[in-house]
C-alpha positions in Angstrom: 211.5 -125.2 14.5 208.1 -126.5 12.8 209.9 -127.6 9.8 212.7 -129.6 11.8 209.9 -131.1 13.8 208.0 -132.2 10.7 211.1 -133.5 9.1 211.9 -135.7 12.2 208.2 -137.0 12.2 208.6 -138.2 8.6 211.6 -140.2 9.6 209.8 -141.5 12.5 206.9 -142.9 10.2 209.4 -144.5 8.0 211.2 -146.2 10.9 207.9 -147.3 12.3 206.9 -148.9 9.0 210.3 -150.5 8.4 210.5 -152.0 11.8 206.9 -152.8 12.9 204.9 -154.0 9.9 205.7 -156.8 7.5 207.1 -154.6 5.0 207.7 -157.5 2.5 204.2 -157.9 2.2 203.4 -154.4 1.3 206.4 -153.4 -0.9 208.4 -154.9 -3.6 211.6 -153.7 -5.5 211.4 -153.7 -9.3 214.4 -152.9 -11.4 214.2 -152.4 -15.4 216.8 -153.0 -17.8 216.3 -151.7 -21.4 218.7 -152.6 -24.2 218.9 -150.0 -26.8 221.6 -149.2 -29.4 221.6 -145.6 -31.0 223.8 -146.5 -34.0 226.4 -143.8 -33.3 230.1 -144.2 -34.0 233.1 -142.1 -33.3 235.0 -141.4 -36.5 238.6 -141.0 -35.5 239.8 -140.2 -38.8 237.3 -137.3 -39.3 238.0 -136.1 -35.7 241.7 -136.0 -36.4 241.3 -134.2 -39.7 239.2 -131.5 -38.0 241.9 -131.1 -35.3 244.4 -130.8 -38.0 242.2 -128.3 -40.0 241.7 -126.1 -36.7 245.3 -126.5 -35.6 244.1 -127.7 -32.2 244.7 -130.8 -30.0 243.3 -134.2 -31.1 241.3 -134.6 -27.9 239.5 -131.3 -28.1 236.5 -132.9 -29.4 235.0 -136.0 -31.2 232.9 -136.4 -34.4 230.4 -139.2 -34.0 228.6 -140.5 -37.2 225.0 -141.2 -37.2 225.0 -144.6 -38.7 221.3 -145.1 -39.2 219.1 -142.1 -40.2 217.6 -140.6 -37.0 214.1 -140.5 -38.5 214.2 -144.3 -38.8 215.2 -144.8 -35.2 212.7 -142.0 -33.8 209.7 -144.4 -33.0 212.0 -147.1 -31.6 213.6 -144.5 -29.3 210.2 -143.1 -28.2 208.9 -146.5 -27.4 212.0 -147.1 -25.3 211.4 -143.7 -23.5 207.7 -144.4 -23.0 208.7 -147.7 -20.9 211.4 -145.9 -18.9 209.1 -142.8 -18.3 206.1 -145.1 -17.0 208.4 -147.2 -14.8 209.7 -144.1 -13.2 206.3 -142.6 -12.8 205.0 -145.7 -11.1 207.8 -146.2 -8.8 209.9 -144.5 -6.3 213.7 -144.5 -5.9 214.9 -146.9 -3.1 217.7 -144.9 -1.5 219.8 -141.9 -2.7 222.3 -142.8 -5.5 220.9 -146.3 -6.0 219.4 -147.8 -9.3 216.6 -149.8 -7.3 213.0 -148.5 -7.3 210.3 -149.5 -5.1 206.6 -150.2 -5.5 203.4 -150.9 -3.6 202.5 -154.6 -4.0 198.9 -153.5 -4.5 200.0 -151.4 -7.4 202.3 -154.0 -9.0 199.4 -155.7 -10.9 198.4 -152.4 -12.6 202.2 -151.5 -13.2 202.9 -155.1 -14.9 199.9 -155.1 -17.2 200.7 -151.7 -18.6 204.4 -152.1 -18.9 203.9 -155.5 -20.8 201.9 -153.5 -23.4 204.7 -151.0 -23.6 207.3 -153.7 -23.9 205.2 -155.5 -26.6 205.2 -152.4 -28.6 209.0 -152.1 -28.2 209.6 -155.5 -29.2 207.5 -155.3 -32.3 209.4 -152.0 -33.4 212.7 -153.9 -32.8 211.5 -156.9 -34.9 210.6 -154.5 -37.7 213.7 -152.7 -37.5 215.9 -155.7 -37.7 214.0 -157.1 -40.5 214.8 -154.0 -42.6 218.4 -153.5 -41.2 220.1 -154.2 -44.4 217.9 -151.9 -46.3 218.7 -149.2 -43.7 222.4 -150.0 -44.0 222.3 -149.6 -47.7 220.6 -146.2 -47.4 223.2 -145.1 -44.8 226.0 -146.1 -47.5 224.5 -143.4 -49.8 223.9 -140.9 -47.0 227.4 -141.2 -45.4 229.3 -141.6 -48.8 233.1 -141.5 -48.0 232.5 -141.8 -44.3 230.7 -145.2 -44.7 232.7 -148.1 -43.1 231.4 -151.6 -43.1 233.1 -152.4 -39.9 231.1 -149.7 -38.0 227.9 -151.9 -38.5 227.0 -155.0 -36.5 226.1 -158.3 -38.4 222.5 -158.5 -39.3 222.2 -161.6 -37.4 223.1 -159.8 -34.2 221.1 -156.7 -34.4 218.0 -157.9 -32.9 219.8 -159.0 -29.8 220.7 -155.3 -29.3 217.3 -154.4 -28.3 215.4 -155.9 -25.3 213.6 -155.1 -22.0 213.6 -157.0 -18.8 211.7 -156.3 -15.6 213.3 -157.6 -12.4 210.7 -157.8 -9.5 212.1 -159.0 -6.1 211.0 -158.7 -2.5 212.5 -156.4 0.1 214.9 -158.3 2.4 214.4 -158.1 6.2 217.0 -158.6 8.9 215.1 -161.7 10.1 215.7 -163.2 6.6 219.5 -163.2 7.2 220.5 -166.7 7.6 224.2 -166.9 6.9 226.4 -168.5 9.4 228.9 -166.3 11.0 230.0 -164.9 14.4 227.0 -163.5 16.3 228.3 -160.0 16.5 229.0 -159.6 12.8 225.8 -161.0 11.9 223.9 -158.5 14.2 225.8 -155.9 12.6 224.6 -156.8 9.1 220.9 -157.2 10.4 221.4 -153.7 11.7 222.5 -152.5 8.4 219.6 -153.9 6.6 217.2 -152.4 8.9 218.9 -149.1 8.4 218.8 -149.3 4.6 215.0 -149.9 4.9 214.5 -147.1 7.0 216.5 -144.8 4.7 215.1 -146.3 1.7 211.4 -145.3 2.9 212.3 -141.9 4.1 214.2 -141.2 0.6 211.3 -142.5 -1.4 208.7 -140.4 0.6 210.9 -137.2 0.4 211.2 -137.7 -3.2 207.2 -138.0 -3.6 206.9 -134.8 -1.7 209.3 -133.2 -4.1 207.4 -134.5 -7.0 204.4 -132.7 -5.8 206.1 -129.7 -4.7 207.9 -128.9 -8.0 204.7 -128.5 -10.3 203.0 -126.7 -7.6 206.0 -124.4 -7.2 206.0 -123.9 -10.8 202.3 -123.0 -11.0 202.5 -120.4 -8.3 205.6 -118.7 -10.2 203.8 -118.7 -13.4 200.3 -117.5 -12.2 202.2 -114.8 -10.1 203.4 -113.1 -13.4 200.4 -111.5 -15.2 202.2 -111.6 -18.5 203.1 -115.4 -18.2 201.7 -117.6 -21.1 201.2 -121.1 -20.1 199.7 -124.4 -21.4 197.0 -126.5 -19.8 199.5 -128.8 -18.6 200.3 -126.3 -15.8 197.2 -127.8 -14.1 197.2 -131.2 -16.1 200.8 -132.1 -14.5 199.2 -131.6 -10.9 196.2 -133.6 -11.8 198.4 -136.4 -12.8 200.6 -136.5 -9.7 197.6 -136.2 -7.6 195.9 -139.2 -9.0 199.3 -141.2 -8.5 199.6 -140.3 -4.9 197.6 -143.5 -3.6 199.9 -145.6 -5.7 203.1 -143.8 -4.6 202.4 -143.2 -0.8 204.4 -146.0 0.4 203.8 -145.4 4.0 200.2 -144.4 3.7 201.2 -141.1 5.4 198.1 -139.3 6.6 199.7 -136.0 5.9 200.3 -136.9 2.4 196.6 -138.3 2.1 195.4 -134.7 3.3 197.5 -132.9 0.8 195.9 -135.1 -2.0 192.5 -134.0 -0.8 193.5 -130.4 -0.9 194.9 -130.8 -4.4 191.8 -132.5 -5.5 189.3 -129.9 -4.1 191.4 -126.7 -4.7 193.7 -127.3 -7.8 192.7 -130.2 -9.9 189.4 -128.6 -10.7 191.0 -125.2 -12.0 190.2 -124.2 -15.3 193.3 -123.1 -17.4 191.2 -121.0 -19.7 189.7 -119.0 -16.8 193.1 -118.4 -15.2 194.4 -117.0 -18.4 191.8 -114.2 -18.5 190.6 -113.7 -15.0 193.4 -111.7 -13.0 191.4 -112.1 -9.7 190.9 -115.8 -10.2 194.6 -116.0 -10.9 195.4 -114.1 -7.6 193.1 -116.2 -5.4 194.8 -119.3 -7.0 198.1 -118.2 -6.1 197.1 -117.9 -2.5 195.8 -121.4 -2.6 198.8 -122.8 -4.1 201.1 -120.9 -1.7 199.1 -122.2 1.3 199.5 -125.7 0.2 203.3 -125.3 -0.5 203.9 -123.8 3.0 202.3 -127.0 4.4 204.7 -129.1 2.3 208.0 -127.2 2.9 209.2 -129.2 5.9 209.0 -132.4 4.0 211.4 -131.6 1.2 214.3 -130.4 3.3 
């Protein structure tokens, strides 16, 4: 019963914020679009030859060529991943199955300053890659030998446009902003749908935040409960990171979330991985502390 009551309370908080506080002044949506070309190409001829060699159907598998050496693309790919990871770390999903993500307006300045730096790095790497594209292609000709086909490669003049990043910030629309002229009943239905979207979006985002905290904590308890388990400092470091992010991700300023943050700061973030590895008593005491916090959080992730 306690878990169900807690879950209902969370939804009530989301509804209250969505309906009673000017949400458009507190939150905003931000979408990220990254263009990246991996330079892989299916070789139909080789795929067919393999199927014939093994006497199997042609659609049993595909042979994909790596058109540009993976080592050349490694840093550019990592730069793309850094942008995507930072975006996901600083924002929360706005509704299940949606691409939109939401961020606190007070966090957006920090977000945009950092992501601009990451985008700048990505653009510099893309510029450098495009400038040496012909050299990379020539090297691939030697590497691929008979599998090299000129038509697999885009023209040098179009390569740079295959890499890019755009950030799209936009406000969250409220039902009162709906101004389209139509029958009153239909307009009311749409306004109701908008309000429900906000309520559900907030509830989903906050549930995901609880999960984001619960997952590394659960992993910690599982690991420390095993005396033979080997772990890295990130076992604690991951929790320190999410704890520091809670004020930036707590979209409803939920007091219970704030209480969990304080507990994590006082009982978990100060843990010494080195001591946890060698002191069994310390580990057992920590497992109890972690379990106590997890029990408090259980109702929020259902």
